[in-house]
N, C-alpha and C positions, 0 to 999 in steps of 0.2 A: 464647508460650513453651511448649515441650513438657515433659511431666512424665516422670520416670524414677525407679523405685524398685528398689533392689537389696538382697537379703537374704543373710545367711549362715545356716547352721544355728545354732540356739542350742546352745551347748556344755555338755555334762554336767559338773557341778562336783565330780566325785569326785577330781580331781587338778589339778595345775597345767597350763597350756597348753603345747603343744609345737609344733614347726615345722609339723606337719600342720595344726593349727588356724590357724597364721599364714598358711599357703599359701592357704587358702580366704578368710580375712579380708582378706589383702592384695590378692587379685584383686578382691574386692568394692570395696575402697578405690580401686583404680586405675580401675575402671569408673565409680565415682561421680565421681572427679576428672575423668575424661575428659568425662563428660556436663556437669559444671559448666563445664568449659572451652568446651564447645559452646554454653553459655548456657541449658542446660535447667534446670528446677526439679527438684532431686534430693532423694531421701529414701533414706538408707542406714541399714539396720537390722541390728544384731547383738545378742547377749545370751547369757543362760545358762539352762539347763534344770535345775530344782532339786528336782523331786519324784521319787518312785519308791522302790521297795524298796531299791535299791542305796544311795541316800543315807541312808535310814532305818537300814540296817545299819551303814554307815560311822559315822554319828553315835553309834549305840549302842556301837560298839567304842571310840570315843574318849570316851565318857561325857559327850557334849554334846547340846544340843538341835539337831535338824536345821536349824532356821532359823539358829542361830548358826554352824553349820558352813558353810552355803551363803553366809552373809554374808562369811565370810573367803575362801572359794574363788572366789566370783564376782568379788571385788575383784582377785584375781590376774589375771584376764583383762583387766580395765580397765587395770591397771598395765602389762601387756605391750603392749596396744594403744596406750597413750599413748607408750610407748618406740618403737614402730614407726611413729608419726605416723599412726595410723589415724583418719580424720576421719569417724566415724559421726555420724548425726543423732539416733539413739536407741539406747539400750542397755536391752533389756527383760529382766526377770527373771520367771520363771513364778510366783514368790511375790508379785509385785506385785499389789496390790488391783485395779488396772485389768484385769489379765489374768484374775484370778479372776472378775470380773464379766462379762468378754467370753466366757469359756468357758461360764459358766452360761447366758448369753443365746443363744450359738451352738448349744449342745447342746440347749437347750430347744426351739429351732426344729426341729431334726432329730427330737426326740422327739415333738413335737406333730404332725409330718408322718407319723408312723407308721413311721419308719425305725430306731427303737431298741426292742428287745424284751428280755425277761429269759429266760435259759436257763442251762444248765450247761456250763461249759467244762472240758475235760480234755485235757492234752497236755504237751509239753516246754517248759521255760522257761529262758532264759539271763538271769541277774541282771546280768551285765556289760553286755549290750546291751539289757536290759529288753525282750526280744522272744520271741515264741512260735515254736516250730518243730514241724514234723511229723517223724515217724521218717525219712521219705524225705529231708527237708532236712538232717537231722543227719549228722554224720560219725562213725558208730559210737558214737552217743550223746553226741557232743561238739558244742559250738557251732561252726559252720563259720567263724566270724570269730575268736572268742576262744579256741577250742580247750579250753574248760573243760567239765566234765561238766554236761549239761542236767538240770534237776530236773523230776520228774513232779509236776504240779499238777492239782487238781480243785476247782472252786468254782462257786457260783452267781453269775453276772455278768449285766450287760446287754450286749447284742450290737448292733453296727451292721450293718444289712442291706446289706452291701457287694455281695452277689450280685445285688441288684435293680438295680445300676448297671452291670452288665456290658455290656449292649447300648448304653447311653448313652456309656460310656467308649470302646467300639469305634468308635462313630460319631464321637466327638470326636477320637480319634487319627487316624482316616481323613481327617477334614477339616482336621487341623492337623499335617501331617507334619514340620514344623520346630519343633513345640512343645517337644520335648526334644532336646537336642544333647549329645554327638555322636549320629550316627545309630545307632551300635551300641547305645547305652543306650535310645534310642527303641524299637528293635526288641526288646530284651530285655523292657522293660516291656509293650509291646504283646503280645508272645507270652505273657507271664504272664497278661494279662487274657483273651486268647482261649482259654487253656487251661482257663478256668473259675474264677470267683471264689466264695469261701466267706465267710459272715458272720464278723465278727471280734469277739472279746471286747474291750470297751472300758472295763470297770471292774474294781475289785479290792475284796475284802472282808477280805483277810487282814492288811492293815496300813492305817494311817490317814494316812500322810504323802503327801497329795495334795489335790486340789480335790474337795470333796464333791459328789456328784450332787444337783442341785437337787430332784429328785422322789423321792430315796431317800437320806437322810443316812447310812445304814449302809454306803454304798459310796463309794469315791473313783475318779476317772477314771484309767484306765491312762495312764501318763506320756506315751507316744508320741501317744496320741489328743489329749490336751489341749495338748501342746507345739506341735503343728502350728498350733494356733489363734493362736499368738503373732503370726503374720504379719499377721493382720487386727486383732488387738488394738492393735498399735502404730499402725496406719493409721486408727484411730478407728472401728472397727466398733461400731455402736450407741451411739457417743459423739460422733463428729465426722463427720457425713455428707459435709461438703464435702471434708475431707482424704481420706476413704475413696474417694469417687467420683473424685477427682483422680488418686490414685496407684495404687489397686488394679488398674485395667485395664492399667497399664504396669509391672507388678511382675515382676522376674526373680529366681528363686531360684537360689542357688549351693549345690550339695550334693556330698558324697562318694558314691561309687558304692554303698557299703554301706547307704545309707539311701534307695535309689532306690524301693523298694516303698512305703515310707511316703509319700513325696512325689509319686510318679508314678501311684500306684494309689489309696491311701487318700485322700490329700488332695483330689484333684479330685472324687472321689465325695462326700466330706464337704461340699465347697463346693456341689456340685449339690444335695445334700440340704438344705442351709441356704438355698438360693435365690440364691446368688451364682455368678458365673463363676469358673473356675479361674484361677490366675495366668497371665500372658501368656507366660512362658517358664521352662523349667527347664534349667540348665546343670549337667551331671554331670562331675565330674573323677575321675580315678583316684587311686591311693594313692601317697604318697611312700614309696619302698622304701629300706631301709638294708640293704645286702648281701642283697637279694632278699626281705626280710621287711617287712611292713606296719609303719609307724611307729605306735606306740600307747602309751597311758598305762600299760597293764599290762605291756608288754614292757620289755626293757632297752635298747631302741634309741631311746628318746625323747630329743629334743634341745631344749634350752631356747633359743628364738629370741633372748632377751635376751643370752645369751653370744655368739652369732654377731654381733649388732649391736655389742657391745663390741669384738669382734676385727676385723671387717671395716669397720664404719661403717654408719650408718643407710641412706643411699642405696645404698651398695654391696650391702648385704643385700637391700634391696627389689628392686634390679635382678637380682641373682643368682637370687633365688627365682622371679621372674617369667620371666626369659629362659631359665633352665636347666631349667625344668619346665613345658613347654607344657600349657595347660589342656585336659584330656581324658583322655589315656592315663596308665597308671602311669609313674612316673619314678623312676629311681635317684638317690638323694640322697647326696652324699658331700662331705666337707670338701675333698678333693683337687680335685674339679670346681669347687667354689666358688673355690678359690684360683686355679685355672687361668683361669677366666673373669674374675676380678678383674684378673689381671695382663695378659691379652690384650685383652679387650674394653674395660676401663675405663682402666687405666694406659697401655697401649701405644697404643690407638687414640684414644679420646675425650680422655683426659687429655693425651696427647702432642700431639694436634692443637691443643688450646687453648694449651698452653705454647709451642709453636713459633710460632704465629700472634702471640701477645702479644710474644714475644721479638723477632720480626722487626719488628713495628711499632715497638717501642722502639728497635731498633738502626738502622732505615732510615727511619722516619717521625717521629722525635722523640717517640714515644709517643702521637701523636695519630692516631686511626683515619681511614683514607681511606673514601670512599663506595664502595658496591658499584656495579658496572656493570650496565646494563640488558641487555646482550647477551653475558653471560659464557658460556663453554663449559660451565660447571657448571649453568647454569640449567635445562636440560631434564632432566638427571639428578636434580636436586633436586626438580623438579616431579613427576617420575615416582615418586620415593621418597615424597614427601608424599602423593600419591594412593594409593599402596600402603599407607602407614601408616594413613591415615584409613579406608580400606576395611577393614583388619584390625581396627582399634579398633571400628568399627561392627559387625563380625562376632564380637565378643568373643574376639579372638585377639591379646592384647597381646604375646605372644612374637614373633608374625609382624610386628607393628607395629614392635617394637624391631629386628627383623632388617632391615626396610626403612630405618630410621634409620641403622643401623650400616653399611649399604651406602653411604649418603650420606657418612658419616664416612670410610670407607675410600677412596671416590672422591676426596674432598678431600685426604686425605693423599697419594694418588697424584698429584694435581694439583700439590701443592707440591713433591713430589720431581721431577716433570717439569720445572718451571720454576726451581727452586732460587732463590727470591727472596732468600735470605740472601747470594747471590753477586752480586745486581744492585745497580746504583747507584740512589740515590733518583731518582724520576721517575714519569711517568705509568704505565709498565708495572708497576712494583712496586706502585704505588697500586691499580691495578685488581686485581692478584692478591690483595693483602691485604684489600681491600674486599670482594671476592667471598668470601674465606675467612671473614671476619667475619660476612657475611650467612648463610653456612651454619651457623655456630655459633649465630647468633640463632634460626634456624629449628629447629635441633636442640634447643635449650634449651626451646622451646615444646612440641615433640613428646614429649620425655622427661619433662616436668613431672608427668604423672600418676603416673609410677613413681618418679622421683627429684626430688621437689619442692625440696629444699634445694640440691641440686647445680645444678638448673636456674636457680634464683635467683642462685647464686654465679657461674655462667657469665655471666649477663646483667650482673652487677655488674662482672666482670672485663673485659668488652668495652665497658664504659662506658654501659650502658643501665639505665634504671629503668622496668621494665614490671610492672604489677600483673597477674599471671597470673590473679587472681581476677575481674578486670574488664576483659576484652579482647574485641574482636571477632575471633574466631578466623579467620574466612574472610579478613579483612583482614590480620591480623598474619602469616598463614602465606604470603601472596603474596611472590614474589621481588621484591626492589627496595626493601625498607623500611629497610635499614640506610643511614642518611644520613651517617654518619661525623662527623668534626670533634670527637670527644670523646676524653678520655684513656682509654687502656686500662691495666689494673692488673696489674702483676706480683705474683705471690703464690706460696705453696708449691704443689707439685703438687696438682691437684684430687683425684687418687686415688693412694694409696700402693701400691706393689708389696708383696706379701707373700712373704717369702723362705721 
């Protein structure tokens, strides 16, 4: 059994989750579900980032303790993920005692190796993204991401000797050209490294809401430095060597492009300094744009995913977010596009195929399903679509995998329109057509299950099958010829409702 670990960024708890958070987390969920379907041993990690100046200031404004504030806001993420049927294996909080212990152990190794020294930091700082910027990186004194004024800061801190890892990172990138995808983000990070690395400030002394430095209790770790360590905390760094050795070599990080530098430059150097390998892969996605602007908590274009689930339905929302916004580039997100895809892809194509097949089996076959044929004209097209879908899934391209499945659905709808079984008399010909169509629906339900788990199970129920998708031999189940027929098919309300 192979192991597979997938992580989301841990989300900052200064506000409620929006669709941008759901986009990353849902992708992690479908990758985890796909690998479980493949029979792999899976570990899916998400969580919340709860330290830093921004949280301390927000708590002070509300007149509450920072821990009390994070307890409330962290729960919001859990509530939304439950509504989206996100099946994570662990939800980590940076205020967890296990994380505090791991951070102290991890950083002490780096310190003892001589890669952390004390110095004075002076520069520009954005509280919103808890990040340092140079004058050149700012936009006329504004944060390039949040467009708010950067603050001038000067204090004595501890620094991580990032500059000493420049050559090692260049070598690592050169030897692992597929380590970061897409290629454009790999090139951006690699170019940044080759332009020269500077040591980075990793502690703060101006506030105390953070994890204290084990060798200097007057300082707390910079939120971004300690937050990255969550990935190894959850996998048992210094606490569960078996779990860590099993999953860490096969760990894939999913991140947004605005945090590329932290994950693709800082984090691998930190791992090297602590004596462990970097994660196996980093997948970087673009932003969800609303009328051309980045979706954010601080802007007016944030969208509550719970409201969209209420309007479209759970599986519909999951499909629309995965299919409509391919992982990688920026994507325009709009209600109108969600509605269009719901009506065309789900109601008109998949939903219509299921309804018409069940209706014809009831009207022409007494409601009892025929067996699929071994030499159907659909067989080669279906096998080609399955091969394309599997390849896309394994290449972390779920939108392409769904495209392959929908080509199969469209081909089957065309097949029915070509032979018009509703006009045929009962007999072998109509039995073959309907049996083959039911076999397509069976295969489709398996392939869409990582994205649309409840719809997949409902489809199987309607075509008379009881398949536990959590315990199947995928390679066997996905082969053409497994639908044996002889079971009642179930008429029901349309699987997907059209939105007017």
